[in-house]
N, C-alpha and C positions, 0 to 999 in steps of 0.2 A: 504494500500500500504506500502510495506517495505521501499521504498525510496532509492533504489540503483541508481536512475537516476543521482545523483551527483557523484557516484563512477566513478573511472577511466574507460574509454572506453575499455581498454584492459581487465579489469575484466569482463565486460559485454560480450565481445567476447569469453573469456574463458568459462564462464558459458553457453553461447549459444552453443559453440562447444561441451561441455560435454553433454548437454541435447540432442542436435541433434544426436550425435554419439550414445548415449544410445538408442534413439528412433529408428533410422533406423537399428542398429545392432540387437536389441532385436526383433523388429517386423519381420525383414527378417529371422532371425534364427527360430523364432516361426512358421513362414509360410513355413519353410522347404527349403529355398534356399541352404543351405549347403549339402542337402541330395542327390540331383541329378540335372542335367541340366534340366531346365523347358522349355527353348526356344532354337531355333536353334542358334548355335554359342557358347552357354554357356559351352558345353562340351569341345570344342576346347580351350577355354580360361582356363578352369579348368585344362586340361591336360598339357597345356603349363606352367602354374604356377607350377604344380607338377614336371614337368621335370627340372625346375630351382631350385628345392629344397624346394618347397612349399608343403602345405597340400592340398590334393584333395578336402576336404570339403570346405576349405577357397577358393580354386580355383573355385569351382562350385558357391559359394556365389558371388565371383567377376564376374564370367561369367554371372550369372543371372542378376546382377546389370547392367552390360554393355549392355546386349542385350534386356532388357525390363525395363520399368519404375517401379522399385520396391520401397521399402521404402526409400532408399536414395534419389531417384528422387522425391518421394512424399514429403519428408521432405523439400527438397530445394524448390520445387514448392509451397508448402503450406506456408512456411515462406516468400517467395517472394511475393506470392499473398496477404498474410496478410499485408505485408508492402505496396504494391502498392495500395490496395483498402482501407487500413487503419483500417482493422478489420478482424474478423473471417470469414466474407463472402468471403474474398479473398482466404482463405484456403479451403473453401467449393467449390469454383469455381475450384481451383487447383485439389481437389479430383475428381471432375467430369472429368477434363481433363486427369488425370492419369488413371482413370477407362477406358476412351475411348482409351487411348494409349495402355493399356494392351490388350484390345480387338483387336486393330489393329495389335498388335504383336503376336496374338494368344496365349497369356500367359494364362495358365489355372488358375492362382492364383489371389489373391487380395492383395498382400503385399503392392503394391504401393498405392492403395486406402486406406487401413488401415493406412499406414504410413502417408499419407496426413492428415487423420482425427486426428490421435494422435498428429501429429506435430501442427495442428491447435489449439488443446487444450493446448499443451506446450507453443507455442508462445503467446497465449492469456494470460496464467498465467505469462509468462516472462514479458509481457508488462503491464498488468493490476494489477497483484499482486506484482511483483518485481519492477515494474516501470522502466524497462530497455527499451532501444530503439530497436524496432524490426529489424532495419537495422543491429544491432550488432549480432542478432540471425542469420541473413542471412550470415554475414561474418563468424560466428562460424560454420555454416553448411558447408561452402566451405572448411574450415580448416578440419572439421570432415571427409568429403569425401576424402580429400587429404591424410589423414592418412591411408586410405584403398587402394586408387588407385594411389597415386602419389609419394610415397616415396620408398617403398620396398615391392614388391608383395610377395616374398616368406615368409618374416617375418610376414607381415600382414595376409597372408593366414594361417600361423601356429597359430597366435593368434585367428583368427576367428574360425578355426577348433577346437581349444581347447575349446573355449567358447561354440561352438555348441555341442560338445560331452558332456560337462558338463550339458548342457540343454537337452541332449538326442535327438539331432536333426542332428548330423553330419554323413557324409558318412563314410563308413568303410575305414580304411587305407589299 
């Protein structure tokens, strides 16, 4: 154990936020969320973000997140499940719930389930290796999703669109 448990809580939240953000953004981009709307409603959100000066790829990413449990929801639910059940079994229960949620939404993909599983690994490392409080990972995840959906949609969509295109996964402008 590295022993950051004595470190300031704000540092733990920042580390959790960065890990959570990277997890859900990378998983969702790799699973193709910025390429096209995958579920009903995602196109309307993407086009709305684009009309307000945003990037269509980032808009589709946002729309897919809002309309179906993708990796952002999977990351939040897995970290919350881990915290509530006190270990990785909570993340696995969350992955099952996200899988079922995707099927209920008629989502053709598995970004949420994969995001739950990778988040379970990350929060386990965060807790067991870094010695940080899993509750701070949950707080970090809330901050991470707020940076995409709660501050400035057009700017966030341009950032996501740029990252997606660099990874070869964005919608054409």
